[in-house]
C-alpha positions as CSV (number, residue, x, y, z in Angstrom):
1,M,38.1,128.2,120.7
2,F,35.9,130.4,118.4
3,L,32.8,129.7,120.5
4,A,34.5,130.1,123.9
5,L,36.2,133.4,123.0
6,C,33.0,134.8,121.4
7,L,31.0,133.9,124.6
8,E,33.8,135.4,126.8
9,M,33.5,138.7,125.0
10,L,29.7,138.6,125.9
11,A,30.8,138.6,129.6
12,L,30.6,134.9,130.3
13,P,33.3,133.7,132.8
14,L,35.5,131.6,130.4
15,P,39.3,131.4,130.6
16,G,40.1,132.8,127.2
17,E,43.8,133.6,127.9
18,I,44.5,130.1,129.2
19,M,42.8,128.6,126.2
20,M,44.8,130.7,123.8
21,S,48.1,129.9,125.5
22,Y,47.2,126.2,125.5
23,A,46.4,126.4,121.8
24,G,49.9,127.9,121.4
25,M,51.4,125.0,123.2
26,L,49.6,122.7,120.8
27,V,51.1,124.7,117.9
28,F,54.5,124.1,119.5
29,E,53.7,120.4,119.5
30,K,52.6,120.7,115.8
31,K,49.1,119.6,116.6
32,L,47.5,122.9,115.5
33,S,48.3,125.5,112.8
34,W,49.7,128.8,114.2
35,L,48.1,131.0,111.6
36,L,44.7,129.1,111.6
37,S,44.7,129.3,115.4
38,I,45.2,133.1,115.3
39,L,42.5,133.5,112.6
40,T,40.0,131.4,114.5
41,A,40.6,133.1,117.9
42,S,40.5,136.6,116.2
43,A,37.2,135.7,114.5
44,G,35.7,134.5,117.8
45,V,36.8,137.7,119.7
46,T,35.6,140.1,117.0
47,A,32.3,138.2,116.7
48,G,31.8,138.6,120.5
49,I,32.7,142.2,120.7
50,T,30.6,143.1,117.7
51,L,27.5,141.4,119.3
52,S,28.2,143.1,122.7
53,Y,28.4,146.5,120.9
54,W,25.1,146.1,119.2
55,I,23.4,144.7,122.3
56,G,24.5,147.8,124.2
57,Y,23.6,150.0,121.3
58,W,19.9,148.8,120.9
59,L,19.1,147.8,124.5
60,G,21.5,149.9,126.6
61,K,19.8,153.3,126.8
62,P,16.2,152.0,127.4
63,F,17.6,149.7,130.1
64,I,19.5,152.6,131.8
65,A,16.5,154.8,131.6
66,K,14.3,152.2,133.3
67,Y,16.6,150.6,135.8
68,G,19.7,152.9,136.0
69,H,18.5,154.5,139.2
70,R,19.0,151.2,141.0
71,F,22.7,151.2,140.5
72,H,23.3,155.0,140.5
73,M,23.4,155.4,136.7
74,G,20.9,158.2,135.9
75,A,20.6,160.4,132.9
76,E,23.2,162.9,134.1
77,Q,25.8,160.1,134.9
78,M,25.1,158.6,131.5
79,E,25.7,161.9,129.8
80,R,29.1,162.3,131.5
81,L,30.0,158.7,130.6
82,T,29.1,159.3,127.0
83,V,31.2,162.5,126.8
84,W,34.2,160.6,128.4
85,F,33.9,157.7,126.0
86,E,33.7,160.0,123.0
87,K,37.1,161.5,124.0
88,Y,39.0,158.5,125.3
89,G,37.0,155.3,125.0
90,D,38.3,154.2,121.6
91,K,41.9,154.5,122.5
92,L,41.4,152.4,125.7
93,L,39.8,149.6,123.7
94,F,43.2,148.4,122.5
95,I,44.6,147.8,126.0
96,A,41.4,146.8,127.7
97,Y,41.8,143.2,126.4
98,F,44.7,142.6,128.9
99,I,42.6,143.6,131.9
100,P,40.2,140.8,133.1
101,G,36.7,142.1,133.9
102,I,37.3,145.3,131.8
103,R,37.4,143.6,128.4
104,H,34.1,141.9,129.0
105,I,32.1,145.1,129.4
106,T,33.8,147.6,127.1
107,G,31.7,146.5,124.1
108,Y,28.5,147.0,126.0
109,F,29.6,150.5,127.2
110,C,30.7,151.6,123.7
111,G,27.3,150.5,122.4
112,V,25.4,152.2,125.2
113,T,27.3,155.5,124.7
114,R,26.6,155.2,120.9
115,M,30.3,155.4,119.9
116,P,30.4,155.4,116.1
117,F,30.8,151.8,115.0
118,R,33.6,152.5,112.5
119,R,35.8,154.1,115.3
120,Y,34.9,151.2,117.6
121,A,35.7,148.6,115.0
122,I,39.2,150.1,114.1
123,Y,40.4,150.0,117.7
124,A,38.5,146.9,119.0
125,Y,39.3,144.7,116.0
126,S,43.0,145.6,115.9
127,G,43.3,145.1,119.7
128,A,41.6,141.7,119.4
129,V,44.1,140.5,116.7
130,F,47.1,141.7,118.8
131,W,45.7,140.1,122.0
132,V,45.1,136.7,120.5
133,S,48.3,136.7,118.5
134,L,50.4,137.6,121.5
135,F,49.0,134.8,123.8
136,I,49.0,132.1,121.1
137,S,52.6,133.1,120.1
138,L,53.6,133.0,123.8
139,G,52.2,129.6,124.1
140,K,54.1,128.5,121.0
141,V,57.4,130.0,122.2
142,L,57.1,128.7,125.8
143,G,56.0,125.3,124.7
144,P,56.2,122.6,127.4
145,K,57.1,125.3,130.0
146,W,53.8,127.1,129.4
147,E,52.1,125.8,132.6
148,T,55.0,127.0,134.7
149,Y,55.3,130.4,133.2
150,H,51.7,131.3,132.2
151,S,50.7,133.0,135.5
152,T,53.9,135.1,135.6
153,V,53.6,136.2,132.0
154,N,49.9,137.0,132.4
155,R,50.7,139.1,135.5
156,Y,53.3,141.2,133.8
157,L,51.1,141.7,130.8
158,I,48.3,143.0,133.1
159,I,50.8,145.3,134.8
160,F,51.9,146.5,131.3
161,A,48.3,147.2,130.3
162,I,47.5,149.1,133.4
163,A,50.7,151.1,133.1
164,S,49.8,151.9,129.5
165,G,46.4,153.1,130.6
166,L,47.8,155.3,133.3
167,L,50.3,156.8,130.9
168,F,47.5,157.6,128.5
169,L,45.5,159.2,131.2
170,L,48.5,161.1,132.4
171,Y,49.2,162.3,128.9
172,N,45.7,163.6,128.4
173,L,45.7,165.3,131.9
174,M,48.9,167.0,131.0
175,K,47.6,168.1,127.6
176,K,44.5,169.5,129.2
177,Y,46.1,171.2,132.3
178,K,49.6,171.7,131.0
179,Y,49.8,175.5,131.7
180,R,48.5,175.0,135.3
181,I,51.0,172.2,135.9
182,I,53.9,174.1,134.5
183,A,53.0,177.2,136.5
184,F,52.9,175.1,139.6
185,L,56.2,173.4,139.0
186,L,57.9,176.7,138.2
187,D,56.5,178.3,141.2
188,L,57.6,175.4,143.3
189,V,61.2,175.4,141.9
190,S,61.9,179.1,141.3
191,G,59.5,180.7,143.7
192,G,58.3,183.3,141.2
193,V,58.4,182.5,137.5
194,R,54.8,182.8,136.4
195,Q,55.0,183.6,132.7
196,V,54.0,180.2,131.4
197,Q,53.1,181.5,128.0
198,S,56.7,182.7,127.4
199,L,58.3,179.3,128.0
200,G,58.3,178.3,124.4
201,K,59.7,174.8,123.8
202,A,60.9,174.5,127.4
203,K,57.5,173.9,128.7
204,Y,57.2,170.6,126.9
205,A,60.7,169.4,128.0
206,I,60.0,170.4,131.6
207,L,56.5,168.8,131.8
208,A,57.5,165.6,129.9
209,S,60.7,165.1,131.9
210,F,59.0,165.6,135.2
211,A,56.2,163.2,134.3
212,V,58.7,160.5,133.1
213,F,60.7,161.0,136.3
214,L,57.7,160.4,138.5
215,L,56.6,157.4,136.6
216,L,60.1,155.7,136.5
217,L,60.7,156.6,140.1
218,S,57.6,154.7,141.1
219,V,58.7,151.7,139.0
220,M,62.2,151.9,140.6
221,F,60.8,151.7,144.1
222,G,58.7,148.7,143.0
223,M,61.8,147.0,141.6
224,I,63.7,147.6,144.8
225,Q,60.9,146.1,146.8
226,D,60.8,143.0,144.5
227,F,64.6,142.7,144.8
228,V,64.5,142.8,148.6
229,A,61.7,140.3,148.6
230,K,63.6,138.1,146.1
231,E,60.7,138.0,143.7
232,F,62.7,138.2,140.5
233,G,63.4,134.5,140.1
234,Q,60.5,133.5,137.8
235,F,60.7,136.7,135.8
236,D,64.4,136.1,135.1
237,E,63.7,132.5,134.1
238,V,60.9,133.4,131.7
239,I,62.8,136.2,130.0
240,Y,66.0,134.2,129.7
241,Y,64.1,131.3,128.2
242,L,62.3,133.5,125.7
243,V,65.5,135.2,124.6
244,L,67.2,131.9,123.9
245,M,64.1,130.4,122.2
246,I,63.5,133.4,119.9
247,I,67.1,134.3,119.0
248,G,68.8,130.9,119.0
249,S,72.4,130.0,118.1
250,R,72.3,131.6,114.6
251,W,72.6,135.1,116.1
252,H,75.6,134.2,118.3
253,D,78.1,136.3,116.4
254,R,75.7,139.3,116.1
255,M,75.1,139.1,119.9
256,E,78.8,139.5,120.4
257,D,78.8,142.6,118.2
258,F,75.9,144.0,120.2
259,L,77.8,143.7,123.4
260,Q,80.1,146.4,122.1
261,I,77.3,148.9,122.4
262,G,78.2,149.1,126.0
263,S,81.9,149.8,125.3
264,I,83.5,153.1,126.4
265,Y,84.5,153.8,122.7
266,L,80.9,154.2,121.6
267,H,80.0,156.2,124.6
268,A,83.0,158.5,124.2
269,S,82.1,159.0,120.5
270,V,78.6,160.0,121.3
271,I,79.7,162.4,124.1
272,A,82.3,163.9,121.7
273,L,79.6,164.4,119.0
274,T,77.4,166.1,121.6
275,F,80.3,168.4,122.5
276,V,80.6,169.4,118.9
277,V,76.9,170.1,118.5
278,I,76.8,172.2,121.6
279,R,80.0,174.1,120.6
280,F,78.5,175.2,117.2
281,K,74.8,175.3,117.9
282,G,74.3,175.8,121.6
283,N,72.8,179.0,122.9
284,N,73.9,178.4,126.5
285,K,77.1,176.4,125.9
286,L,78.5,176.4,129.4
287,L,75.3,175.3,131.1
288,E,74.8,172.4,128.6
289,L,78.4,171.2,128.9
290,L,78.3,171.3,132.7
291,F,75.1,169.3,132.8
292,L,76.6,166.8,130.2
293,C,79.6,166.3,132.4
294,W,77.6,166.1,135.6
295,T,75.0,163.6,134.1
296,T,77.6,161.2,132.6
297,A,80.2,161.4,135.4
298,G,77.5,161.5,138.2
299,G,75.8,158.5,136.6
300,V,78.9,156.4,136.8
301,V,79.3,157.3,140.5
302,L,75.6,156.7,141.2
303,N,75.5,153.4,139.5
304,E,78.6,152.2,141.3
305,G,77.1,153.1,144.6
306,L,73.8,151.4,143.8
307,R,75.5,148.2,142.8
308,M,77.6,148.2,146.0
309,V,74.5,148.7,148.1
310,F,72.5,145.9,146.5
311,H,75.6,143.7,146.1
312,R,74.1,141.0,143.8
313,T,76.2,138.3,142.3
314,G,75.3,137.7,138.6
315,P,74.7,134.4,136.9
316,V,77.5,132.0,136.0
317,S,77.9,132.6,132.2
318,S,78.3,129.5,130.0
319,E,80.3,131.8,127.7
320,Y,82.8,133.0,130.2
321,G,82.5,130.5,133.0
322,F,82.4,132.9,135.9
323,P,79.9,135.3,137.5
324,I,80.2,139.1,137.5
325,M,79.9,140.7,140.9
326,N,77.4,143.6,141.7
327,T,75.1,143.4,138.7
328,F,72.0,145.1,140.1
329,P,71.2,147.5,138.5
330,S,73.1,146.6,135.3
331,E,76.1,148.9,134.8
332,D,76.0,148.5,131.0
333,T,72.3,149.4,130.5
334,F,72.4,152.1,133.1
335,T,75.3,153.8,131.4
336,A,73.9,153.3,127.9
337,V,70.6,154.9,128.9
338,T,72.4,157.7,130.7
339,V,74.8,158.6,127.9
340,L,72.6,157.9,124.8
341,G,69.5,159.3,126.5
342,F,71.0,162.6,127.7
343,C,73.2,163.2,124.6
344,V,70.3,162.5,122.2
345,F,68.2,165.0,124.2
346,L,70.9,167.7,124.0
347,I,71.5,167.1,120.3
348,L,67.8,167.1,119.3
349,R,67.2,170.3,121.3
350,H,69.2,172.1,118.6
351,Y,67.4,170.5,115.6
352,S,63.7,171.0,114.7
353,Q,63.5,168.5,111.8
354,A,61.1,165.7,112.7
355,I,63.0,163.1,110.7
356,I,66.1,163.7,112.7
357,H,64.2,163.4,116.0
358,L,62.6,160.2,114.9
359,F,65.8,158.6,113.6
360,M,67.9,159.5,116.7
361,I,65.3,158.4,119.2
362,A,64.7,155.1,117.4
363,A,68.4,154.5,117.1
364,A,69.1,155.2,120.8
365,F,66.2,153.0,121.8
366,L,67.3,150.1,119.6
367,L,70.9,150.3,120.7
368,C,69.9,150.1,124.4
369,L,67.5,147.2,123.7
370,L,70.1,145.2,121.7
371,L,72.7,145.7,124.4
372,G,70.3,144.4,127.0
373,I,69.3,141.4,124.9
374,S,73.0,140.5,124.3
375,L,73.7,140.6,128.1
376,I,70.8,138.2,128.7
377,Y,71.7,136.0,125.8
378,F,75.3,135.3,127.1
379,H,73.9,135.1,130.6
380,L,76.2,137.8,131.8
381,Q,73.5,139.5,133.8
382,Y,70.0,138.5,135.0
383,P,67.1,140.0,133.0
384,S,66.0,141.9,136.2
385,D,69.5,143.5,136.3
386,V,69.1,144.7,132.7
387,A,65.6,146.0,133.4
388,A,66.7,147.8,136.5
389,G,69.5,149.4,134.5
390,Y,67.0,150.8,132.1
391,V,64.7,152.1,134.9
392,F,67.4,153.5,137.2
393,G,69.1,155.1,134.2
394,G,65.9,156.6,133.0
395,V,65.2,158.1,136.5
396,W,68.7,159.8,136.4
397,V,68.3,161.1,132.9
398,S,64.8,162.5,133.3
399,L,65.8,164.2,136.6
400,N,68.7,165.9,134.9
401,V,66.7,166.9,131.9
402,F,64.2,168.5,134.2
403,M,66.9,170.3,136.2
404,L,68.6,171.5,133.1
405,E,65.5,173.0,131.6
406,V,64.4,174.7,134.8
407,R,67.9,176.1,135.3
408,R,67.9,177.4,131.7
409,K,64.5,179.1,132.3
410,L,65.6,180.7,135.5
411,Q,68.7,182.1,133.8
412,R,66.6,183.6,131.1
413,S,64.2,185.1,133.6
414,R,67.0,186.8,135.5
415,V,68.4,188.2,132.3
416,S,64.9,189.6,131.3
417,I,64.4,191.1,134.7
418,A,67.9,192.7,134.7
């Protein structure tokens, strides 16, 4: 395993991911040590990426200078590539392992562009450990079902890596061109608000919510396409199996408690708290209260309509003995994301302390995650139902955050003009 992974990082066509997953299956069968397997695989990967870096460092530029014109890589192109790698290359190293073909050449490119080795090592080595730990651990968890699920797990990991890379690229583009993008959006929506510099905190909320909305909207259309094509079967089976294997029966009582996260009592309490914060700290109380009512009530109506359109019958739960009708997208996770997401946004808008922001965002994320896991654990809904609830709810929340901030800015602009 050490030798094969080392050679794969030097761009030899060896099946490293399959080998690591198979090693995880042997760990499941108690034929290999989990920790020793991770250490051996990590050592092999780090040895390979270190060699590829120094090969690129010592041989890359002379090779490019002599033969680069043959594949359109002259001095000018090399200079642009070097500048790009200095800005973004180190951060992409971590996710490059999940993309076949890319992970085999990143070491060479980092060496050719003379990225400082210390920066290279921090990101490349940490990414290597994460990559091998994930695949070996997946093999260990999946056990005898590894061969059945490997291709599906690998496909979704590649999608996750590509999505992470696109998010990173989008973030840097927004950071670089944020004023131009905000000006364009405001011109598009309001037809005349051009004073981007005067937006204050609103510019970040407008830009971020619009970017999240576009991203989740594309994911939503992809999920609808997969639903129509009935391609969720293996995904549901893999996630359900993983949840049962990782959690087990010892968490049964806790899972019942986590189901209460989707109760109307918790949501009503969060909405009431938001009303109190707006009442005492809001600058535009009526607008915020109207949007809070619209987002929560409209979300209920929207989710009900979506579930009636897709009309999916849920699984037969071993806990309750009967299926739930119309489970796509999940009513529970959709409502949790809508209520918690929008209420947390409204509350945090009136507090500047970083610790409050961090705590509330983490708490809302954790509550939504635990609710989804408990629904899968008791087989009340399919994992794809739960995931669709997250995505569809995120689309609804991000759209309303964007509309609220644009509306708020338009009101301020009219007041200043008057």
